[in-house]
ChimeraX commands (.cxc) that place a marker at each C-alpha (Angstrom):
marker #1 position -0.01,-0.01,-0.02 radius 0.5
marker #1 position 2.87,2.27,0.87 radius 0.5
marker #1 position 4.38,1.68,-2.60 radius 0.5
marker #1 position 1.09,2.71,-4.29 radius 0.5
marker #1 position 0.86,5.88,-2.22 radius 0.5
marker #1 position 4.49,6.73,-3.14 radius 0.5
marker #1 position 3.62,6.17,-6.81 radius 0.5
marker #1 position 0.71,8.53,-6.73 radius 0.5
marker #1 position 2.74,11.17,-4.90 radius 0.5
marker #1 position 5.67,10.89,-7.34 radius 0.5
marker #1 position 3.71,10.80,-10.59 radius 0.5
marker #1 position 3.19,14.65,-10.67 radius 0.5
marker #1 position 6.84,15.44,-10.01 radius 0.5
marker #1 position 8.62,12.58,-11.88 radius 0.5
marker #1 position 5.99,12.05,-14.55 radius 0.5
marker #1 position 4.14,8.95,-15.67 radius 0.5
marker #1 position 6.98,7.01,-17.38 radius 0.5
marker #1 position 9.65,7.43,-14.61 radius 0.5
marker #1 position 7.17,6.81,-11.76 radius 0.5
marker #1 position 5.66,3.82,-13.50 radius 0.5
marker #1 position 9.10,2.24,-14.15 radius 0.5
marker #1 position 10.03,2.64,-10.47 radius 0.5
marker #1 position 6.71,1.35,-9.34 radius 0.5
marker #1 position 6.59,-1.68,-11.58 radius 0.5
marker #1 position 10.21,-2.56,-10.71 radius 0.5
marker #1 position 9.59,-2.50,-6.93 radius 0.5
marker #1 position 6.23,-4.30,-7.34 radius 0.5
marker #1 position 8.00,-7.12,-9.11 radius 0.5
marker #1 position 10.59,-7.29,-6.42 radius 0.5
marker #1 position 7.89,-7.57,-3.79 radius 0.5
marker #1 position 5.95,-10.19,-5.69 radius 0.5
marker #1 position 9.16,-12.33,-6.28 radius 0.5
marker #1 position 10.78,-11.93,-2.83 radius 0.5
marker #1 position 11.23,-15.59,-2.27 radius 0.5
marker #1 position 12.69,-16.30,-5.78 radius 0.5
marker #1 position 16.13,-15.54,-7.26 radius 0.5
marker #1 position 16.46,-11.89,-8.26 radius 0.5
marker #1 position 16.93,-10.98,-11.90 radius 0.5
marker #1 position 17.22,-7.17,-11.61 radius 0.5
marker #1 position 18.11,-6.46,-15.23 radius 0.5
marker #1 position 15.05,-8.46,-16.47 radius 0.5
marker #1 position 12.88,-6.68,-13.98 radius 0.5
marker #1 position 14.11,-3.25,-15.22 radius 0.5
marker #1 position 13.52,-4.28,-18.82 radius 0.5
marker #1 position 9.98,-5.41,-18.02 radius 0.5
marker #1 position 9.23,-2.20,-16.13 radius 0.5
marker #1 position 10.60,-0.05,-19.01 radius 0.5
marker #1 position 8.69,-1.96,-21.69 radius 0.5
marker #1 position 5.43,-1.95,-19.63 radius 0.5
marker #1 position 5.58,1.77,-18.95 radius 0.5
marker #1 position 6.48,2.74,-22.44 radius 0.5
marker #1 position 3.69,0.51,-23.89 radius 0.5
marker #1 position 1.05,1.85,-21.64 radius 0.5
marker #1 position 2.18,5.42,-22.32 radius 0.5
marker #1 position 2.04,4.76,-26.10 radius 0.5
marker #1 position -1.40,3.21,-25.80 radius 0.5
marker #1 position -2.88,6.08,-23.73 radius 0.5
marker #1 position -1.25,8.94,-25.70 radius 0.5
marker #1 position -1.11,7.63,-29.25 radius 0.5
marker #1 position -3.91,5.05,-29.62 radius 0.5
marker #1 position -6.61,6.26,-27.27 radius 0.5
marker #1 position -6.59,9.77,-28.60 radius 0.5
marker #1 position -4.16,11.79,-26.56 radius 0.5
marker #1 position -5.02,11.12,-22.94 radius 0.5
marker #1 position -3.25,13.74,-20.84 radius 0.5
marker #1 position -0.52,12.06,-18.79 radius 0.5
marker #1 position 1.85,13.93,-16.47 radius 0.5
marker #1 position 5.20,14.54,-18.12 radius 0.5
marker #1 position 7.14,15.49,-15.00 radius 0.5
marker #1 position 10.90,15.66,-15.53 radius 0.5
marker #1 position 10.69,14.57,-19.19 radius 0.5
marker #1 position 8.09,17.23,-19.93 radius 0.5
marker link #1:1,2 radius 0.2
marker link #1:2,3 radius 0.2
marker link #1:3,4 radius 0.2
marker link #1:4,5 radius 0.2
marker link #1:5,6 radius 0.2
marker link #1:6,7 radius 0.2
marker link #1:7,8 radius 0.2
marker link #1:8,9 radius 0.2
marker link #1:9,10 radius 0.2
marker link #1:10,11 radius 0.2
marker link #1:11,12 radius 0.2
marker link #1:12,13 radius 0.2
marker link #1:13,14 radius 0.2
marker link #1:14,15 radius 0.2
marker link #1:15,16 radius 0.2
marker link #1:16,17 radius 0.2
marker link #1:17,18 radius 0.2
marker link #1:18,19 radius 0.2
marker link #1:19,20 radius 0.2
marker link #1:20,21 radius 0.2
marker link #1:21,22 radius 0.2
marker link #1:22,23 radius 0.2
marker link #1:23,24 radius 0.2
marker link #1:24,25 radius 0.2
marker link #1:25,26 radius 0.2
marker link #1:26,27 radius 0.2
marker link #1:27,28 radius 0.2
marker link #1:28,29 radius 0.2
marker link #1:29,30 radius 0.2
marker link #1:30,31 radius 0.2
marker link #1:31,32 radius 0.2
marker link #1:32,33 radius 0.2
marker link #1:33,34 radius 0.2
marker link #1:34,35 radius 0.2
marker link #1:35,36 radius 0.2
marker link #1:36,37 radius 0.2
marker link #1:37,38 radius 0.2
marker link #1:38,39 radius 0.2
marker link #1:39,40 radius 0.2
marker link #1:40,41 radius 0.2
marker link #1:41,42 radius 0.2
marker link #1:42,43 radius 0.2
marker link #1:43,44 radius 0.2
marker link #1:44,45 radius 0.2
marker link #1:45,46 radius 0.2
marker link #1:46,47 radius 0.2
marker link #1:47,48 radius 0.2
marker link #1:48,49 radius 0.2
marker link #1:49,50 radius 0.2
marker link #1:50,51 radius 0.2
marker link #1:51,52 radius 0.2
marker link #1:52,53 radius 0.2
marker link #1:53,54 radius 0.2
marker link #1:54,55 radius 0.2
marker link #1:55,56 radius 0.2
marker link #1:56,57 radius 0.2
marker link #1:57,58 radius 0.2
marker link #1:58,59 radius 0.2
marker link #1:59,60 radius 0.2
marker link #1:60,61 radius 0.2
marker link #1:61,62 radius 0.2
marker link #1:62,63 radius 0.2
marker link #1:63,64 radius 0.2
marker link #1:64,65 radius 0.2
marker link #1:65,66 radius 0.2
marker link #1:66,67 radius 0.2
marker link #1:67,68 radius 0.2
marker link #1:68,69 radius 0.2
marker link #1:69,70 radius 0.2
marker link #1:70,71 radius 0.2
marker link #1:71,72 radius 0.2
view
């Protein structure tokens, strides 16, 4: 729950893509805590997931406004 609150708080400052990458990465770590860690794989998954969802919302669904943050 704390991770989700941090994500919502960070999204306006860091922007959607950076906040989502960080959130997804840490969410994967939490969900796989008893398994061997593959940090590079988790980062790649987080980046691809964030970029794909950004592309879908902004390009496909007609320009949904998403916070740009630092990349803005």
